[in-house]
C-alpha positions in Angstrom: -48.5 -1.1 -0.1 -48.3 0.5 -3.8 -49.9 -2.4 -5.5 -52.3 -3.4 -2.8 -55.6 -1.3 -3.0 -57.8 -3.0 -0.6 -56.2 -1.3 2.5 -55.4 2.3 3.5 -51.8 3.1 3.1 -51.6 3.9 6.8 -52.8 0.4 7.8 -50.1 -1.2 5.8 -47.5 1.0 7.2 -48.5 -0.1 10.7 -48.5 -3.7 9.6 -45.1 -3.4 8.1 -43.7 -1.4 10.8 -42.8 1.8 8.8 -44.0 5.5 8.7 -46.6 6.7 6.2 -44.4 9.8 5.6 -41.4 7.5 4.9 -43.3 5.5 2.4 -44.4 8.7 0.4 -40.9 10.0 0.6 -39.8 6.8 -1.0 -42.3 7.0 -3.7 -40.9 10.4 -4.5 -37.4 9.7 -4.5 -37.4 6.3 -6.2 -36.9 7.4 -9.6 -33.8 9.3 -8.7 -32.6 6.7 -6.5 -32.3 3.9 -9.1 -30.0 6.2 -11.3 -28.1 7.2 -8.4 -27.4 3.4 -7.6 -26.7 2.7 -11.1 -23.8 5.2 -11.1 -22.6 4.3 -7.9 -22.2 0.8 -9.0 -20.3 2.0 -12.1 -18.0 4.0 -9.9 -17.3 0.9 -7.7 -16.4 -1.1 -10.6 -14.3 1.7 -12.1 -12.3 2.1 -8.6 -12.0 -1.7 -8.1 -10.4 -1.8 -12.0 -8.2 1.2 -11.1 -7.1 -0.5 -8.0 -6.3 -3.6 -10.3 -8.4 -5.8 -7.8 -6.2 -4.8 -4.7 -9.2 -2.6 -3.2 -11.9 -3.8 -0.7 -15.1 -2.3 0.0 -13.8 0.0 2.9 -11.2 1.4 0.7 -13.6 2.0 -2.1 -16.1 3.6 -0.1 -13.5 6.0 1.3 -12.1 6.8 -2.2 -15.6 7.7 -3.1 -15.8 10.0 -0.4 -12.6 11.7 -1.4 -14.2 12.2 -4.7 -17.1 14.0 -3.1 -19.5 11.0 -3.3 -21.9 9.9 -0.7 -21.1 6.1 0.1 -22.4 3.5 2.4 -20.0 0.7 3.3 -23.0 -1.6 3.4 -24.0 -0.6 0.1 -20.7 -0.7 -1.6 -20.0 -4.1 -0.2 -23.5 -5.4 -1.4 -22.7 -4.0 -4.9 -19.3 -5.9 -4.8 -21.0 -9.1 -3.8 -23.7 -8.8 -6.7 -20.9 -8.1 -9.2 -18.8 -10.9 -8.1 -15.8 -8.6 -7.1 -13.6 -8.9 -4.3 -10.2 -7.9 -3.3 -7.3 -10.3 -3.9 -5.9 -9.9 -0.5 -5.5 -13.1 2.0 -3.3 -13.6 4.8 0.1 -14.9 4.1 3.2 -14.4 6.3 6.3 -13.0 4.6 9.2 -15.3 5.6 12.5 -13.4 6.6 15.4 -14.2 4.2 18.3 -12.4 6.0 20.4 -14.2 8.6 21.2 -12.0 11.9 23.0 -14.7 13.8 26.3 -12.6 13.3 25.0 -9.4 14.3 23.7 -9.7 17.7 25.7 -7.3 19.9 25.0 -3.6 20.9 26.8 -2.0 18.0 23.7 -2.3 15.8 21.4 0.2 17.3 17.7 0.9 16.6 17.4 4.8 15.9 13.8 4.6 14.9 12.1 3.1 18.1 9.7 5.6 19.3 11.0 8.2 16.8 8.4 10.8 15.7 8.7 10.6 11.9 7.5 13.9 10.6 9.0 14.7 7.2 10.1 13.0 4.0 13.5 11.4 3.7 13.8 11.4 7.4 13.9 7.6 7.6 14.4 5.0 4.7 13.4 1.5 5.3 14.9 -1.4 3.3 14.4 -5.3 3.3 14.9 -8.3 0.8 12.3 -10.7 -0.4 12.0 -13.4 -2.9 10.0 -14.3 -6.2 9.8 -17.6 -7.3 10.2 -18.2 -11.0 10.6 -21.3 -13.3 14.4 -20.4 -13.5 14.6 -20.3 -9.7 14.2 -17.7 -7.0 14.5 -14.0 -8.0 15.5 -11.7 -5.1 14.1 -8.1 -4.6 15.7 -5.4 -2.5 13.8 -2.0 -2.0 14.2 1.2 -0.2 11.3 3.1 0.9 10.7 6.5 2.4 8.9 5.7 5.6 6.7 9.1 5.7 5.5 9.0 2.2 5.6 5.3 1.7 7.2 5.7 -1.7 9.6 3.1 -2.9 12.8 5.3 -4.0 15.0 2.5 -5.3 14.8 -1.1 -5.9 17.1 -3.8 -7.4 16.5 -7.4 -8.6 19.0 -10.3 -8.9 19.4 -14.0 -9.0 21.3 -13.8 -5.7 20.7 -11.8 -2.1 24.4 -10.5 -1.7 25.2 -7.2 -0.3 25.6 -5.9 -3.8 21.9 -6.2 -4.4 21.4 -3.6 -1.6 24.2 -1.5 -2.9 22.5 -1.3 -6.3 19.0 -0.3 -4.6 20.9 2.3 -2.6 22.6 3.7 -5.8 19.2 3.8 -7.7 17.6 5.7 -4.8 20.5 8.2 -4.4 20.6 8.7 -8.3 16.7 9.8 -8.3 16.5 11.9 -4.9 18.2 14.1 -2.9 19.1 11.9 0.2 21.4 14.1 2.1 23.6 13.5 5.3 21.6 12.7 8.6 19.0 10.5 6.7 18.3 7.4 8.8 18.7 4.1 6.9 16.6 1.4 8.8 17.0 -2.5 8.0 17.2 -5.7 9.9 20.5 -7.1 11.0 21.0 -9.6 7.9 24.6 -9.9 6.7 23.7 -7.9 3.8 23.3 -4.8 5.7 25.9 -5.5 8.2 28.5 -6.2 5.7 31.4 -4.0 5.2 30.3 -2.8 1.7 27.0 -1.4 3.0 28.1 0.0 6.3 30.7 1.9 4.5 28.4 3.0 1.8 25.9 4.4 4.5 28.8 6.0 6.3 30.1 7.8 3.1 26.7 9.1 2.3 26.5 10.6 5.8 23.4 8.5 6.6 22.7 7.0 10.0 22.6 3.2 10.0 19.7 1.7 12.1 18.7 -1.8 12.7 15.9 -3.8 14.0 16.2 -5.6 17.3 16.9 -9.4 17.1 13.7 -11.3 16.7 11.6 -8.2 16.2 10.4 -8.1 12.5 7.8 -5.5 13.5 10.7 -2.9 14.0 10.9 -2.8 10.1 7.0 -3.1 9.6 7.2 -0.4 6.6 9.2 -2.8 4.4 7.1 -5.9 5.8 3.9 -4.1 4.8 5.1 -3.2 1.5 6.1 -6.8 0.6 2.8 -8.1 1.9 1.0 -6.0 -0.4 3.3 -7.0 -3.3 2.8 -10.6 -2.6 -1.1 -10.3 -2.2 -1.6 -8.3 -5.2 0.8 -9.3 -7.8 3.0 -12.4 -6.9 0.5 -14.8 -5.5 -1.0 -16.9 -8.2 1.3 -15.7 -10.9 3.4 -18.0 -12.9 6.7 -16.6 -13.9 8.4 -18.6 -16.6 11.6 -16.4 -16.5 13.5 -14.1 -14.4 13.1 -11.3 -16.9 9.3 -11.8 -16.7 9.4 -11.4 -13.0 11.6 -8.4 -13.3 9.4 -6.6 -15.6 6.1 -7.3 -13.7 7.9 -6.2 -10.5 8.9 -2.9 -12.1 5.6 -2.2 -13.4 3.9 -2.9 -10.2 6.3 -0.7 -8.1 6.7 2.2 -10.4 3.6 2.0 -12.6 1.0 1.2 -10.0 2.1 1.2 -6.2 3.9 4.5 -6.2 1.9 6.3 -8.8 -1.6 4.9 -8.4 -2.2 2.9 -5.4 -4.1 4.9 -2.9 -3.3 4.5 0.7 -5.5 5.0 3.9 -2.6 6.5 6.0 -2.0 9.0 3.1 -5.5 10.3 3.0 -6.4 7.8 0.3 -3.9 9.2 -2.0 -0.8 7.4 -3.7 2.7 7.8 -2.4 3.6 10.0 -5.2 0.5 12.3 -5.0 1.1 12.7 -1.3 4.8 13.5 -1.9 3.7 16.1 -4.6 1.2 17.6 -2.1 4.0 18.1 0.5 6.2 19.8 -2.0 3.4 22.0 -2.9 2.6 23.0 0.8 6.5 23.6 1.4 6.4 26.1 -1.5 3.3 28.0 -0.2 4.9 27.9 3.2 8.2 29.5 1.8 6.1 32.2 -0.2 
């Protein structure tokens, strides 16, 4: 329309199915829209890099909105396509490593089913996963606060005995005030139902809780964390040594996931940022 002088703008507008006023508005705003899109492109690339390749268009769009920017999912997705950047997420299923065949009676209660989880340290979730290295499998046990999604403690070893779980518990207890009444939830694997761990949980005054047999969704918090870990850091990696895997896992958990990885359920804040906001609110309420 702008370059064709032979017909009136109103006629072109009718042919192309647009309004004349819309055309003139576009002319007026064109010079400002181009810089805005360039800035949006830069912001999309910045957030993608801050997320270390873990964020898709929807998450980037919502993070931009929390920063006070106007962001369209369609535009953000188009920019990502133009820049040839995409989230590293893909669908893979975590295989359960723990054997619950010896813990199938009613002694192992599930205390979190239908529980309203409303505060930090109310429920802890724990599980074990494996990491492949050139030196053999490396095993990771983590303990997560269900409310803030923060990993409170973790341990790695070349075995998956109950001592691995004990080490993760001791690290969590050493960093946080996890008092009596805390629910410690896991599956019914032999590591968690062992005398060493049940006695440790009892000594701390915690309440032992277990997933139902054949119901991995009962411990969805740990399942979800391991899925993120595998998709965002492990898949495609080629760890030559156990020590290399341990270093990378530590960096991911405490240098990225806890401190910088923004989560939708936390209002697009990281677990640590969300925990700080809870503490700040608690202090305000106390005042």
